[in-house]
N, C-alpha and C positions, 0 to 999 in steps of 0.2 A: 516761456521761450526756451529754446534749446541752448546747448552749451556754447558759451561765448569764447572759450579759449581758442587761441590761434586765429581768431577772426578779427580783421582790422575794424576799428570803430568807424562808423559812418555818422557824421553830423548832418542832420537834416535841418536846413534853415528855412523857416516859414515866416516871411514878413506878413503882417496883417494890419488893416486899417478899417475899422467899422465893418468887420467881416462876419457878423453873427449869423447870416443866412446859411452859409455852407461850412462854417468853421469846424463844427463837431465832426462832420463827415470827413473833412480833410485830415484832421488830427487822427481820427480812428483808422484811416487808411495807412498812416505811417506806423501806428502802434500794432497793427495786425500783420506787419511784414513777416515773412518766413525767415528772413535774414535776422540773426539773433542779436547783433551787437550794434545798437542804434542809440543816439541821443537826439532829442528834438528840441531845437531852439525856436521858441515862439517869440517873435520879434515885433513888439507893438510900436506902430508908427503914430502914436498919439490918438488912439481910438477914443470915441466918446459913447459907444454903444455897449451892449452886454458882452461883446467879445473880450473885453478886459477881464471881466469876471470869469468867463469861460476858460481863459488861459490859466488863471490862478487855480481854478478848480482842477484842471488836468494836472497841473504841477503838484498839487497836494495829493492827487490820486496816484500819480506815477513819479514820485520825487527823484528816483534814480535815473529817470529817462528824460523827463520834460524839464526844460530850463526856460523860465520866463525872463524876457529882457525888454527894456524900453530906453528911450533917449532921456538925457537929463531934463528935468522939469516936464516930463511927459510931452516933449515937443513932437510936432509933425514935420518930418524932414524928407519924405518921399521914399519910394520903393528901394532905390539903389543904396542910399545911405542906411536904410533899415536892414537891408540884406547884409551890408558890410558889418553892421553891428553883430549879427549872428556869426558871420565868418570869424570876426576877431575873437569871439568868446568860444568858438568851437574847439574841441579837443581831438576830433577824429583825424585819421589818416586820409580819409576821403570825405568830400562834402557834396551833398545833394541838395536840391532846391525844390520846394513845392509851395505854390501859392495857396492862399487860404480858401480858394474856391475850386481847386483841382483835387484829383484823387489818383492813387496808384492801385493797381491790382496787387494782391498779396505777395506775388513772387517778383515784383519789380526790382527791388534792390538786390536780391539774391543773384539774379541774372547779370545785372550791370556790374556788380562787384566782381563776380567771376570773370567777366570779360576784361575788366581793367587789370586784374591780377594776371591774366594770361598774356597781357601786352604791356610789359614794363616800359617799352619805348614810347607809349602814349601817355599824354598828360590828362586826357579826359575822354569820356564816352559821350557820343552824340547819338541820340536815338529817335525813334518815331514818337509822335504824339497824336492822339485822336482829337480832332476838332469835334467836341462832344456836344451834339444837339439833342440826342435821343433821351437824355436824362429827363427832359420835359415830356416827351411823347415818343413812343417807339416808331411812330410814323415819320419823324423828322430824320433825314439822312445824316449820317456821320461821315467824316472824311479823315483818312489817315494822311498826315502831312508827310511829304516825301523827304528822303535823305539824298544828298547828291551822289553818293557812292553806295554800292551794295553792302549788306551786312558783312562784317569781318574785315572790311578794308581799313587799312591804317593810312591816314591822310596827313602828309607833312605840312607844316606851316609854309606859306599862308593860304594854301589851296582851298580850304573850307571858306575862308573869308572871300576869296575871289569868286567862288561859286555863289555865295550869298548875294554879292553885288550884281551878279548876272541875273539871279532869280531870288527874290525875297522869300519865297516859300521854303527855301533851304535853310532858313534861319531856325536853329533848334530852339523850341520852347524850353524855358528853364526847367520845367518839370521832367524833361528828358535828358538832363545833364548829370553826369557824375564826374567830379573833378578832384584831382589830388590836392590836398590841403597846401602842400608846399608850393604848388604852382599858383594858387590863389594868393598866397602871401606875397609872391613876387609881382603880381600884376594889379592887385586891387589897392587903391589909395584910400585915404581917409575921407576925402571929399570927391564927389563925382561931378564931372563937368556938365552933364545934361540932366535936367529934371523933366523929361518929356516922355513920350511914348517909346522912345528909342533907348531907354536905360538898359534894357536887356541886350540890345545890339552893341552898346559900348563894352559891356562885359565880354561878349563873344568876340569882339574885335581884339580885345586884349589877349584873350585865351588863344585865338586862332593865329595870332602873329608870334606866339611864344612857344607853342607846343603842338605835337601831333595829336590827332584825334582818331579814335577807333569807332567805327560805325556799328551800332547795335541794331539787330533785327527784331528785338523784343517789342511787343505791342501791348504795353502794360501801363502807359501814362495817359490819363484822360484830362484833356485841356477844355474845361467847361466853357461853353459859350452862353452868355446870358446878358440881359438888358442893362445890368448895372456894372459890367466890366469896364475897365479903363478904356478899352478900344471903343466899346459901344457908346460910352458917354462922350468920347471925343468926336465920334461920328455924328452924334445928335447936336453937339454945340458947334459943329462946323470946322473944328481944328484938325480933323482927319477925314479925308475923302478918299476911299479906296479907288485906285486906278487914276488918281489925279496928283498934281503937284501938291506937296504938303510942307508946311513950315517946319514940322518936327523932323521930317526926312532931310530937308535942306540943312537944318542945324547939325544933324548927325553927319552928313557928308562933309560939311565944313570942318567939324571936329576931326573926322577921320583924315582929312587932308593934312591937318596939322600934326596929328598923332603918328601917322605912319613913318615919317622920317626919324622918329625917335626909337624905332624898333628894328630888329634884325631883318624884317621883311621890307624895310624902306627902300631897298634897291630892286625889288622884284618887278620887272616890267609888265608882266601879265596882270598883277594886282593893280598897278597904276592905270593900265588900260581899262580894266573893269571899273575902277573908280571914276575915270574920266567919262566913260559911257553912261554910268549911273547919274553923273552930275550934269550931263549935257543939257537937259531941259531946263535946269535951274540957272545955267549960264546965259540963257536967252531972255532978254527983257520982256518980250511980248507974252510968252506963255506964263511968266511969273505974274505979270499984271492981270492977265485974264483969271488966273487962279486966285489972286488976291481979291478980285471983285467977287468971285464965287464964294470964297470964305466969308467975306464981310456980309454978303447978301444972305447967306445961310445962317450965320451967327446972329444977324440982326432980328430974325424972326423967332418966336417961340417954336419948339419942335412940332407941336400940334398944328400950328398955323402953316408951317412949311410943308408938312405932309398933306394938309388939306389943299393948298395951292397946287402942289404937284399932281394930286388926284384930279382936280378940276381941269388942269391943262391937258392931262392925258385923255380925259373924257371928251374935251372939246376937239382935240386932234382926231380922236377915233370917229367922231360924228361928222366931221367936215368932209367935203368932197376930195377925192384923191386926184392929184395933179400929175398926170403921167409924163407930160413934157416930151422930151426926146426919146423916152422909153416906150411911147405908144407906137409899137412896131412889132412885127412877127418874125423879124430876123435880128440876131444879136449885133451889137456894135462891132464885135470882133469874134471870129471863129478860131482865133489862135490863143485863147486863154488870156489875152491882153498883152502877150509878148510884143506885139506890134505897136503898143502904146506905152510900154514901160515894164516895170516889174509886176508880174501877175499877183493878184491878191493872195492866192494860195502860197506863192513863193515867199511873200512877206511873212506869213505865219510859219512856214517851214524854216525860214532863216531865223525867226525869233526862237523857235523851239531848239534849233541847233546851237544858237548863241547861249541859251540858258543852260545847255548841257555840254558846252564846249570842253569842260574839264575832263570828260570821259573819252574824248577823241584823242587818244594817246596810245603809245606803244605800237603794236602792229594793228593796222586799221584796214578793213576791207570796205570798199565803197562800190556801189553798182553804177555802171556807166562810165565814170571817169573819176579823177581825183579832186575835182573842184572844191567840194565841201571839206574834204580831208585837209587840203592845203589851207583853206580859208579859216577853218575853225580849230584844226589841230596844231597848226604851225610847228614849232620846234619840239612839241611833245610827242610827235609821231616819229617812231624809229623805222618802221617799214610800212609802205603804202601799197596796197594791192587793189586791183580793180576786177570786178566780176561782170561778165557780159554773157548773154545767152548765145551770142555768135562771135566768132573771131573777126578781126578786122580793125577794131579801134586800137591805136598805137599804145595806149596805156594798159591794155588788157593783160592780166596775169593769170586769170582763171576763166575758162569757158565752161559753163555748167548751167543746169536747170535747178533752181532752188528747190523745186518740189521733190527732186530725187537726191540732189547733192553729190552725185558722182564726180570725183575729182577734187572735191573740196576737203581739205584736211580737217581732222577733228582736233579740238582743244587748241586751236591755232591763233585766234584773234582776240585782241583786247577790246575791240570795238568794231561793230558793223554799222555803217551808215547806209540806210535803205530808204530813200525817199521816192514816193510815188511809184512803187514797183509791185507791191503785193497784190494789188487789184488786177494785175495782169497774169497772175498765177492761178490756175483753176484749182489745184490741190493746195489750198491754203494751209491745212493742217500739216501736210508734208513739208511745206516751206518753213513753217515755224519750227518743226522738229529739226530741220537742217540747221536753222539759225542757232538753236540751242546747242546742237552737237559741235558746231565749228567754233563756238566761243570758248575761250579759256575760263576756268572757274574765276568768278569775279568780273568777267567781261560783260559788256553791255551792248545791246542792239538799240539803235535810234531809228525808228521807222515812222513813216508818214504815209497816209493814203487818203483818197478822196472820200468825202462824205456827200456833200451837195456839190455836184460838178457837171459841166458839160462832158460829153465823150469826145475824145480826140478825133481829128479828121485824117490823121496819118495812119501808117501801117499798124500802130498799136491798137487801133479801134477793133481789129480782128481778134484781139485777146483781152479786151477790156471786160472782165467777167464780173467784177464786184464793186459795190459801194457799201462800205461798212458803217456801222454805228458804234458809239462808245461801248455799248453793251456787248455787241458781237466781238469787238476787238478785245475787251476785257476777258471774255470767256475763251476766245481763241488762244491768246497768249498765256492766260492763267492756267489752262489745262496742261501746258508744257513747262512753263517757267516757275510755276507756283504763284498764285495771285498776290502773295506778299511781296514778290519781286517785280511786280508789274505796275506801272503808272500809265494811265490812259488820260489824254486831255483832248477836249474838243475846242476848236477855235471857230469864231465866226458868229454872225447874227443875221437878222433878216436883211439888213442893208448891205453888208459885205457879201452875202450869198447872192443877192440880186446883181450886185456889181460884178461879181465873178462870173455869173451865168451870162451876163451881157458882154463880158470880155473887157471890162474896164481895168485900168492899172491901179496899183495900190496908191500911187501919189494923187489920184483923183478923189481919194477919201481923206477925211480928217483923221489925225492921230487918235482923237477921242472916240471916233466911230470904229476904228480898227481894234481898239483895246477891249471893247465890250464883247463878252461871250454869252450867248443865249443858248441854253441846252436844247431848245426846240429846233435850232438851226445849226447843226454841226457841219460846217462847211469843210473843215479839214480835221482829220483825226491823227493824233500822234501817240506813239507808244514808246516808252522807255522800259525795257525789260532786261533784267540782269540775271546771269547764271549764278547760282549760289556759290560764294567763295568757300574754298576749303580751309 
């Protein structure tokens, strides 16, 4: 290792419980860091496999670096309390976390430490993590988890927590955290209130209500996905169902409701609104009862039996006759996208996308058409609201310009651009994306949506309806200009919602569980969140 002088010590806390499968690889990734001043706390949660011996062997091999720890009487107390065991024994100025099945690239700590040193106003670094599937096979796709703000942004409390409540994907995996030791000492207690899947979320809630975060753009943390992970086991036994109501989530939201009034963030109205929205489904008795029935039905059957029954039911449905009902017709129910029946299905997805990213609708905002979404999702975070139209005449218009050329639009001017269902009307898509990049301030974000599977309008815009994009084409289009690391593309919809939208049905005519499913074969709506690199 290189010279440790003048380098703050980083304590890496690694809880483990029967972790023999990936343990050596995780430890080796810490000890191969290019950052020179590290101690590794191997925190045993009462393991009964060979990982106990592995920890002792590493400690004997690297006694100046590796510190083995365990609970009194070799007790099993859960991840949170085992992590706290390592925090209490750590000596570093900074603390990082790595689970015993995850790994870091060699330069991970060097980058994160440098970033935290550059930002003394921040208490922690929050970065990207790779949902790592390809460790099993290169053919399995990996996914980089998003961050709510672009790299280099310093986010004051409690805005990170607010963003997480709007969209759970913004929850930073612990392998992508670097925290000042002094901050942890202030927020972590001896006993943790939750011993559930949401132990990490309680730690993040404490941190995000107490200190600012700086966002890292480093892509050096690999969050391994495998069949024996805590989440995978919970999905098998029915205690966690993605996209559904879950008892662990409900317990976390109840804890958060009691915790927030004890923090400086307890009076933040935007945070409470986000918590209220996240809790809404759990306040209704009927959805909770339906979810409870599903949990009990799933947990009552062995996993193999459950999978077999689902397969048989899918097979039976696929072989049965299709019942067309009122859809056996050659004209749609509505030619107005469903506006004449209620909220169109595509607008349901658009508004979900904007709600999940409402935190970036702030500062000076440019919206196409009018200020409806700026006012609704930006609220008092917006200091200046501008409106772009291709023609003069709308009373809110402040800029008249063609995005493909951008004449008359100022450079480096906007913190956010809200661009819904517009780009498909611009023939020169590359020119439009270059204009968007130019007019954003460094660190600014464009929130764009456009049709995937859609009817063509019957009004004057039909004459300029040039494109229907796919997630792949959107990724390449924005990635060429914004850098792919700063672009997140999401597809919404499935076969049912696509058919409903093509027929002109409204969103309320579909069930919530039907709307939440996304099938990549049927991208009804495409959204893009692209950020200009912060200086």
